[in-house]
C-alpha positions in Angstrom: 186.9 106.6 114.6 189.7 104.3 115.9 192.7 106.4 117.2 195.9 105.6 115.4 198.5 104.0 117.6 201.6 105.8 118.9 204.8 104.1 117.7 207.9 103.9 120.0 211.1 102.4 118.7 213.5 101.4 121.6 216.7 101.0 119.7 220.0 99.8 121.1 223.3 99.9 119.3 225.3 96.7 118.9 223.1 94.5 121.2 223.4 90.8 120.6 220.4 88.5 120.3 221.4 86.6 123.5 221.1 89.6 125.9 217.7 89.3 127.4 217.0 87.0 130.4 213.4 86.2 129.4 214.5 85.1 126.0 216.4 82.2 127.5 219.6 83.8 128.6 219.6 83.8 132.5 223.0 85.4 132.9 221.4 88.7 131.9 219.8 91.3 134.3 217.0 92.8 132.2 213.8 93.1 134.3 212.2 95.7 132.0 213.0 93.9 128.7 211.7 90.8 130.5 208.5 92.6 131.0 208.3 93.5 127.3 208.8 89.8 126.4 206.0 88.8 128.8 203.6 91.4 127.4 204.7 91.3 123.8 205.8 89.0 121.0 209.4 87.8 120.6 210.7 87.3 117.1 213.4 84.7 118.0 215.0 84.6 114.5 215.6 88.2 113.8 218.6 89.6 111.9 220.3 92.8 110.8 220.2 92.8 106.9 223.5 94.6 106.9 225.2 94.3 110.3 226.9 97.7 110.6 225.5 100.9 112.1 224.7 103.2 109.2 223.6 100.7 106.6 221.3 98.9 109.1 219.7 102.1 110.3 219.0 103.2 106.7 217.5 99.9 105.9 215.1 100.5 108.8 214.6 104.2 107.9 213.8 103.6 104.2 212.7 99.9 104.2 215.2 99.4 101.3 218.6 97.8 100.9 222.1 99.2 100.2 221.3 99.1 96.5 218.9 102.1 97.0 220.1 104.1 100.0 223.8 103.7 99.1 225.3 102.8 102.5 227.3 99.6 102.1 229.5 100.4 105.2 229.8 103.4 107.5 230.5 105.6 104.5 230.3 109.3 105.1 228.3 110.6 102.1 224.6 111.7 102.3 222.0 109.1 101.6 220.8 108.8 98.0 218.1 111.3 97.2 214.5 110.7 96.5 213.8 107.9 99.0 210.8 107.9 101.3 211.5 107.5 105.0 209.5 106.2 107.9 209.3 109.5 109.9 208.4 111.3 106.7 205.6 109.0 105.8 204.2 109.1 109.4 204.5 112.9 109.5 202.6 113.1 106.2 199.7 111.3 107.9 199.5 113.4 111.0 202.1 111.9 113.3 204.3 114.0 115.6 207.8 112.6 114.9 210.6 112.8 117.4 214.1 111.4 117.8 216.2 111.2 120.9 219.7 109.8 120.8 222.0 108.4 118.1 220.7 108.6 114.5 224.0 108.3 112.5 222.6 110.5 109.7 224.9 112.2 107.2 224.9 115.2 107.7 223.8 114.7 111.3 221.0 117.3 111.2 219.3 116.1 108.1 215.9 115.3 109.6 214.4 112.8 107.1 210.9 113.8 108.3 211.5 114.2 112.1 209.8 117.3 113.5 212.5 117.4 116.2 215.8 115.5 116.7 217.5 115.7 120.1 220.9 114.3 119.0 223.5 112.3 120.8 226.1 111.1 118.3 229.1 109.0 119.1 231.6 111.4 117.6 229.9 114.7 117.1 231.8 117.0 114.8 230.6 120.2 116.5 229.3 120.7 119.9 226.5 123.0 118.7 225.1 120.2 116.5 224.8 117.8 119.4 222.1 118.3 122.0 223.8 115.9 124.5 227.1 117.7 124.3 225.4 121.0 124.9 223.6 119.4 127.9 226.9 118.4 129.4 228.3 121.9 129.0 225.2 123.4 130.6 225.7 121.0 133.5 229.3 121.8 134.1 230.8 118.9 132.2 231.7 120.6 129.0 235.4 120.2 129.7 235.3 116.4 129.2 236.8 115.4 125.8 235.8 111.8 125.8 232.1 112.1 126.6 231.2 108.5 125.3 234.3 106.8 126.7 237.9 107.0 125.5 238.0 105.8 121.9 241.7 106.4 121.5 243.9 103.7 123.0 241.1 102.3 125.2 238.4 101.7 122.6 238.3 97.9 123.1 239.7 98.0 126.7 237.7 97.8 130.0 237.0 101.3 131.3 234.7 103.4 133.4 232.5 106.3 132.3 233.9 109.8 132.8 230.3 111.0 133.2 228.3 110.1 136.3 225.1 108.0 136.0 222.8 111.0 136.3 224.3 112.7 133.2 225.4 109.6 131.2 224.3 109.4 127.6 222.2 106.3 128.3 220.3 108.1 131.1 219.9 111.2 128.9 218.1 109.3 126.2 215.8 108.0 128.9 215.3 111.5 130.2 214.5 113.0 126.8 212.2 110.2 125.8 210.2 110.4 129.1 210.0 114.2 128.8 208.6 113.9 125.3 205.9 111.4 126.4 205.0 113.5 129.5 204.8 116.7 127.5 202.9 115.3 124.5 199.5 117.1 124.7 198.4 117.0 121.1 195.6 114.7 120.0 197.9 113.6 117.2 199.6 110.2 117.5 203.4 110.2 117.8 206.4 108.3 116.6 209.3 108.3 119.1 212.7 106.8 118.2 214.7 106.4 121.4 218.1 105.5 120.2 220.9 104.5 122.7 224.6 104.4 121.9 225.1 101.6 124.4 226.2 98.8 124.4 228.4 100.0 121.5 232.1 100.4 122.5 233.9 102.0 124.2 232.3 100.2 127.1 232.3 103.3 129.4 230.1 101.8 132.0 229.0 103.9 135.0 230.0 102.7 138.5 226.4 101.6 139.3 226.5 99.0 136.5 230.2 98.2 136.2 230.2 95.5 138.9 226.8 93.9 138.7 228.0 91.0 136.6 231.1 90.2 138.7 230.8 86.7 140.0 227.9 85.7 137.7 228.1 82.7 135.5 228.6 84.1 132.0 228.7 82.3 128.7 232.2 81.8 127.4 233.3 83.0 123.9 232.6 80.5 121.2 234.7 79.3 118.4 236.8 76.5 117.1 239.9 75.3 119.1 242.1 77.0 116.5 240.3 80.3 116.8 240.4 80.2 120.6 244.1 79.3 120.7 244.9 82.1 118.3 243.0 84.8 120.1 245.0 87.8 121.1 243.0 88.3 124.3 243.5 86.6 127.6 240.6 85.1 129.6 240.7 87.8 132.3 240.3 90.5 129.6 237.5 88.6 127.8 235.6 88.1 131.1 235.8 91.7 132.1 234.8 93.0 128.6 231.7 90.8 128.8 230.8 92.0 132.3 231.0 95.6 131.1 229.1 94.9 127.9 226.3 93.3 129.8 226.4 96.1 132.4 225.8 98.6 129.6 222.8 96.6 128.5 221.3 96.6 132.0 221.7 100.4 132.0 219.7 100.6 128.8 217.2 98.2 130.4 216.8 100.6 133.3 215.9 103.5 130.9 213.5 101.3 128.9 211.7 100.7 132.1 211.4 104.4 132.7 210.0 104.9 129.1 207.4 102.1 129.5 206.3 103.5 132.9 205.9 107.0 131.3 203.6 105.5 128.6 201.7 103.6 131.3 201.2 106.6 133.5 199.8 108.5 130.5 197.4 105.7 129.7 199.1 105.3 126.3 200.9 101.9 126.6 198.2 99.6 125.1 197.6 101.9 122.2 201.3 102.1 121.4 203.3 99.9 119.1 206.5 99.3 121.0 209.4 97.7 119.2 212.8 96.9 120.9 215.6 95.9 118.6 219.2 96.8 117.6 221.1 97.7 114.4 223.4 94.6 114.7 225.1 92.4 117.3 228.6 92.2 118.7 231.2 89.4 118.3 232.4 89.9 121.9 235.3 87.6 121.5 233.5 84.9 119.7 235.7 83.3 117.0 238.5 85.5 118.4 236.9 88.6 117.1 235.1 91.8 118.2 232.7 94.3 116.6 230.3 93.5 113.7 230.2 93.4 109.9 230.4 89.6 109.8 227.9 87.0 108.9 228.2 85.1 112.2 225.1 84.9 114.4 226.9 86.9 117.1 227.3 89.8 114.7 224.1 89.6 112.5 221.4 88.2 114.8 219.6 90.7 117.0 216.9 91.0 119.6 213.4 91.8 118.3 210.4 92.3 120.6 207.1 93.8 119.6 204.4 94.8 122.1 201.1 95.7 120.5 198.1 94.0 122.1 195.8 94.8 119.2 197.7 92.5 116.9 200.0 90.3 118.8 199.4 87.9 121.8 201.2 88.6 125.0 204.1 86.2 125.8 204.1 84.7 122.3 207.1 83.7 120.3 207.5 83.6 116.5 210.4 81.6 115.0 210.0 82.7 111.4 212.7 85.1 110.2 212.3 88.8 110.7 214.7 91.7 110.1 215.0 95.5 110.2 213.5 95.7 106.7 210.2 94.8 108.4 210.1 97.8 110.7 208.8 100.3 108.2 206.0 98.2 106.7 205.0 97.0 110.2 204.8 100.6 111.5 202.8 101.7 108.4 200.5 98.8 108.8 199.8 99.6 112.4 199.1 103.3 111.4 196.8 102.3 108.5 199.1 103.8 105.9 199.7 102.4 102.4 203.3 102.6 101.2 203.1 105.2 98.4 206.5 104.5 96.8 207.0 103.0 93.4 209.5 100.4 94.6 208.9 97.0 96.0 210.0 96.6 99.6 212.1 93.7 100.7 210.4 93.6 104.1 206.8 93.0 105.1 204.5 93.7 108.0 205.0 91.5 111.0 201.2 91.4 111.3 200.6 89.9 107.8 201.6 87.0 105.7 203.1 89.2 103.0 206.7 88.1 102.9 208.5 84.8 102.4 210.0 84.2 105.8 211.6 80.8 105.1 214.9 82.4 104.0 216.9 85.3 105.6 219.3 87.3 103.5 222.2 89.5 104.7 224.9 91.6 103.0 227.8 93.8 103.8 230.3 96.1 102.0 231.2 96.1 98.2 233.7 94.8 95.7 236.4 92.5 97.1 235.3 93.2 100.7 231.7 92.2 100.1 230.0 89.1 101.4 226.4 88.1 101.1 224.6 85.3 103.0 221.3 83.4 103.2 220.1 81.0 105.8 217.1 78.7 106.2 215.9 77.0 109.3 219.0 74.8 109.4 221.8 76.0 107.0 223.7 79.2 106.4 225.4 79.8 103.1 227.9 82.7 102.7 229.6 83.9 99.5 232.7 86.1 99.8 233.5 88.1 96.7 237.2 88.1 97.7 238.4 85.0 95.8 234.9 83.5 95.5 235.1 81.8 98.9 232.1 79.8 100.0 231.0 78.8 103.5 228.2 76.5 104.5 227.3 76.0 108.2 224.9 73.4 109.5 223.4 75.3 112.4 221.5 72.3 113.8 224.7 70.3 114.2 227.1 73.2 114.6 225.3 76.2 116.2 228.6 77.9 117.0 229.5 78.0 113.3 232.9 76.4 113.7 232.9 73.9 110.8 232.7 74.9 107.1 231.0 71.9 105.5 232.4 72.8 102.1 236.0 72.3 103.5 235.2 68.8 104.8 235.1 66.1 102.2 233.0 63.7 104.3 230.5 66.4 105.2 230.4 68.0 101.8 229.3 64.8 100.1 225.8 64.9 101.5 225.1 68.6 101.2 225.6 69.4 97.6 221.9 70.0 97.0 221.7 72.3 100.0 224.7 74.4 98.8 223.2 74.6 95.3 219.7 75.5 96.5 220.9 78.3 98.8 223.5 79.6 96.3 220.8 79.9 93.6 218.5 81.7 96.1 221.3 84.1 96.9 222.1 84.7 93.3 218.5 85.7 92.7 218.5 88.0 95.7 221.7 89.7 94.7 220.2 90.4 91.2 217.1 92.0 92.7 218.2 93.6 95.9 222.0 93.6 96.0 224.6 95.8 94.5 224.5 96.1 90.7 227.2 94.5 88.6 228.0 91.6 90.9 226.3 89.0 88.7 227.9 88.2 85.4 226.5 85.4 83.1 224.3 84.3 85.9 227.2 83.7 88.3 228.8 85.7 91.1 231.8 87.9 90.3 235.1 86.9 91.8 237.4 89.6 92.9 241.1 89.2 93.7 241.8 88.0 97.2 242.0 91.0 99.6 243.8 91.3 102.9 241.7 89.9 105.7 239.0 92.5 106.4 237.2 90.4 109.0 237.6 92.9 111.8 239.8 91.3 114.3 239.9 94.8 115.9 243.1 95.2 117.9 242.3 97.5 120.9 244.3 100.5 119.9 243.2 100.9 116.3 241.0 104.0 116.8 242.4 107.4 115.8 239.8 109.9 116.8 242.0 112.3 118.8 241.0 114.3 120.8 237.3 115.2 120.8 236.1 118.9 121.1 239.6 120.3 121.3 238.8 122.8 118.5 236.0 124.4 120.6 238.6 125.8 123.0 240.9 127.9 120.8 242.6 129.4 123.9 243.7 126.1 125.2 247.3 125.3 124.6 248.4 122.1 123.0 250.2 121.2 126.1 247.1 121.6 128.3 245.0 119.8 125.8 247.3 116.8 125.9 247.4 116.9 129.7 243.7 116.9 129.9 243.4 114.0 127.5 246.1 112.1 129.4 244.2 112.7 132.6 241.0 111.2 131.1 242.8 108.1 130.0 244.0 107.6 133.6 240.6 108.3 135.1 238.8 106.0 132.7 241.2 103.1 133.2 242.5 103.3 136.7 239.9 100.9 138.2 240.0 98.5 135.2 243.8 97.9 134.7 243.9 97.7 130.9 246.8 95.7 129.5 249.2 98.3 128.3 251.0 95.7 126.2 247.9 95.5 124.0 247.6 99.3 123.5 250.3 99.8 120.9 251.3 103.0 122.6 254.0 103.7 120.1 251.3 104.3 117.5 250.2 107.3 119.5 253.6 108.9 120.4 253.2 111.4 117.6 249.9 112.5 119.1 250.7 112.4 122.8 252.9 114.6 124.8 256.5 113.6 125.4 257.0 111.0 128.1 253.4 109.6 128.0 254.5 106.1 127.2 256.9 106.0 130.1 254.5 107.5 132.5 251.7 105.1 131.5 254.0 102.1 131.9 255.2 103.4 135.3 251.6 103.9 136.4 250.7 100.3 135.4 253.7 99.0 137.3 252.7 100.8 140.4 249.1 99.4 140.1 250.6 95.9 139.7 
């Protein structure tokens, strides 16, 4: 009898598609992901079907869209009931199922079929719910409030990790994944989801990786001249942010190398389906923006590498579209499991020709904030429910997505058929897979124009303050503020954030008296 393969999902958070050297991006330092490219298959046109953390992860988890699981954004309600999940289906067929790292489930301990979850969430509500937070306490680091970087004030600012490399969250996911592989003695196959927070901001990079991109030739942010001239961020800031972002990815790469080596040492690697991907990308200053939730390539396009010698040739590249909806059917196919649900899945196995891969669909949010998009090999059409705005990009002539063809009379004249064809395809997709109620009389609804919700993300607009303070009821408010203030200094002292961008006045009601003056004085001394 043929042994079922193990399945290992190496999952980054907010990793752009252009972040692996072997995929044609030589500015990157990614020797272990380069190995995965060499030994596996690269899906070069891979996308997040909903480029925000919770929706993207639940598409992967269930194989279904927002219409079914209910997450149109990072909303805080539990997932809709009655949906089958990948770990549940694998567990039902004899797999040991294990998660290490960030899951972003609501509530966080809802296991969805995992036998064990070793959690490391971005903003854990309770220390006892978070394995990584407990680990830090056990190792003498439980006093640190901002364990994943300072979100308040410094969220989008260059900073250093308050946790040393040995205990950093990225290293911890590697530790727990390697330990699981080394300690797996059952004859049952396993599913391991190794889920890193990095390179999601705050970019709290450890010293070992904070400087490795200094002096390297890095790609400049893309965008139209108007977008670049209106950007709130200066060139020095943009450069340093990119250095730290890439440094965080190289740290993830280091841990992926450890996981691959552990599989190799156990003789498991060639009978393991290994997938590396991410929930979405990161704008990283492109078009004057940061974060995700946008239909631009920088936000929606993701890395996607699959190593499975039994079904895919080493060093191969596939240019047909793939997305996170394909992970569940691909894993089930490798495990020889038929999907037992009564719903059609939008994705398909990457080993079979069971999905139309000539078009790629994306969606985000609801009502007036909602957009949906479809692209073919050349064009991308986007419909914004706010005001019924339409965008059409010619990615062959305009790969940086700077010119909306529909706003140019000369360009629009020759693309009417393209616009109509893609709009019709998107209408049919929204009827079948999108949110109900958005199609009326076979046309998209039009909502009143909303305020710009396109996530320009000023650096200071994070209000989680402070973390874990409620676990120390004996700590006075004055001491709590002093500790938090000290962490701001420690995280930023080697990075010189621009205090003019921090909107310090917004935090005066949260911070101790005199903080603004002391911060400004400290910056002046460093200058």
